[in-house]
C-alpha positions as CSV (number, residue, x, y, z in Angstrom):
1,M,76.8,134.4,238.1
2,S,76.9,137.4,235.4
3,I,80.4,137.7,233.7
4,Y,79.7,140.0,231.5
5,D,78.2,143.7,232.2
6,E,75.9,146.3,230.2
7,E,79.2,148.1,229.4
8,F,80.5,145.1,227.6
9,Y,77.2,144.4,225.7
10,K,77.0,148.1,224.7
11,Q,80.5,147.5,223.3
12,Q,79.9,144.0,221.3
13,S,75.9,144.0,220.6
14,Q,75.9,145.7,217.2
15,G,78.8,143.7,216.1
16,S,77.5,140.4,217.1
17,Y,74.0,140.9,215.4
18,Q,75.9,142.0,212.5
19,S,78.0,138.7,212.5
20,A,74.8,136.8,213.0
21,K,73.1,138.5,210.2
22,E,76.1,137.3,207.8
23,I,76.4,134.0,209.2
24,I,73.0,132.8,209.5
25,P,72.3,132.6,205.8
26,I,75.3,130.1,205.5
27,I,74.0,128.0,208.1
28,N,70.8,127.9,206.4
29,N,72.4,126.6,203.1
30,F,73.8,123.7,204.7
31,I,71.1,123.0,207.3
32,P,67.6,124.3,205.4
33,N,64.0,124.5,207.2
34,I,65.4,124.8,210.6
35,Q,62.4,125.4,212.8
36,S,63.7,126.1,216.1
37,V,67.0,127.4,217.8
38,L,68.1,127.1,221.4
39,D,71.1,129.4,222.1
40,V,72.8,128.3,225.3
41,G,75.1,131.5,226.3
42,C,72.7,134.0,224.2
43,G,74.0,136.7,226.0
44,I,71.5,139.6,225.0
45,G,69.8,137.6,222.1
46,T,71.4,138.8,219.1
47,W,72.0,136.0,217.2
48,L,68.2,134.8,218.1
49,K,67.0,138.3,217.0
50,A,68.9,137.6,213.8
51,W,67.2,134.1,213.5
52,Q,63.9,135.6,213.9
53,E,64.5,138.1,211.0
54,Q,65.6,135.2,208.7
55,N,62.3,133.3,209.7
56,E,59.6,134.7,211.5
57,L,58.1,131.4,212.2
58,I,60.9,130.0,213.8
59,K,61.0,129.1,217.7
60,I,63.7,130.7,219.8
61,F,64.8,130.3,223.1
62,G,67.9,131.5,224.9
63,V,69.8,130.6,228.2
64,D,72.6,132.9,230.0
65,G,73.6,133.6,233.4
66,N,73.6,137.5,232.9
67,D,71.8,140.5,235.4
68,I,71.5,142.7,232.2
69,S,68.5,145.2,232.0
70,E,65.6,144.2,230.0
71,S,66.4,147.1,228.0
72,F,69.5,145.7,226.6
73,F,67.9,142.5,225.1
74,Y,67.2,141.9,221.5
75,I,64.7,139.5,222.1
76,D,61.2,139.4,224.2
77,K,62.3,137.8,227.6
78,S,59.5,135.3,227.3
79,N,62.2,133.7,225.1
80,Y,64.9,133.9,227.5
81,K,65.7,132.3,231.1
82,K,68.3,133.2,233.5
83,I,70.6,130.2,234.5
84,D,74.0,129.9,236.1
85,L,76.1,128.7,233.4
86,T,79.1,128.1,235.6
87,T,77.6,124.9,237.4
88,T,78.0,121.4,236.3
89,A,76.8,120.3,232.7
90,N,74.4,117.9,234.1
91,T,72.7,120.9,236.1
92,I,72.6,123.2,233.1
93,L,70.9,120.6,231.2
94,N,68.2,119.9,233.8
95,D,67.8,123.9,233.9
96,I,67.2,123.7,230.2
97,K,65.0,121.3,229.8
98,Q,63.1,122.3,232.8
99,S,62.7,125.6,231.0
100,L,61.4,124.4,227.8
101,K,59.2,122.3,229.1
102,D,57.5,125.5,231.2
103,T,57.1,127.1,227.6
104,D,54.9,126.2,224.7
105,Y,58.6,125.6,222.8
106,R,57.5,121.9,222.8
107,R,54.2,122.3,221.1
108,G,54.0,119.8,218.6
109,G,55.5,116.8,220.4
110,G,58.9,118.2,220.2
111,K,61.4,116.1,222.2
112,I,64.2,117.1,224.5
113,V,67.4,115.2,224.6
């Protein structure tokens, strides 16, 4: 179920992206050496794109429930999974776990808890 449409993302995506570019260095000061980021409710991936620009080796993955054209996304769609975020928390967590198992995101023995 999509709450936001393409018009919404046209209006807010650049501001979201610029905010991420300013905030992520601050986060990195408090939590150095971040190797992976999971963004639940990622929209079109503006924050994930900013994380990639900070560290090209970082692993990113985003989930959201939008039905937006691929041309709007800031990230490669292989790093994105559409799931219904309006369901129960357990359903969302199970969908996320399955999505991550289906990617190479866990390479190196990472755990999903």
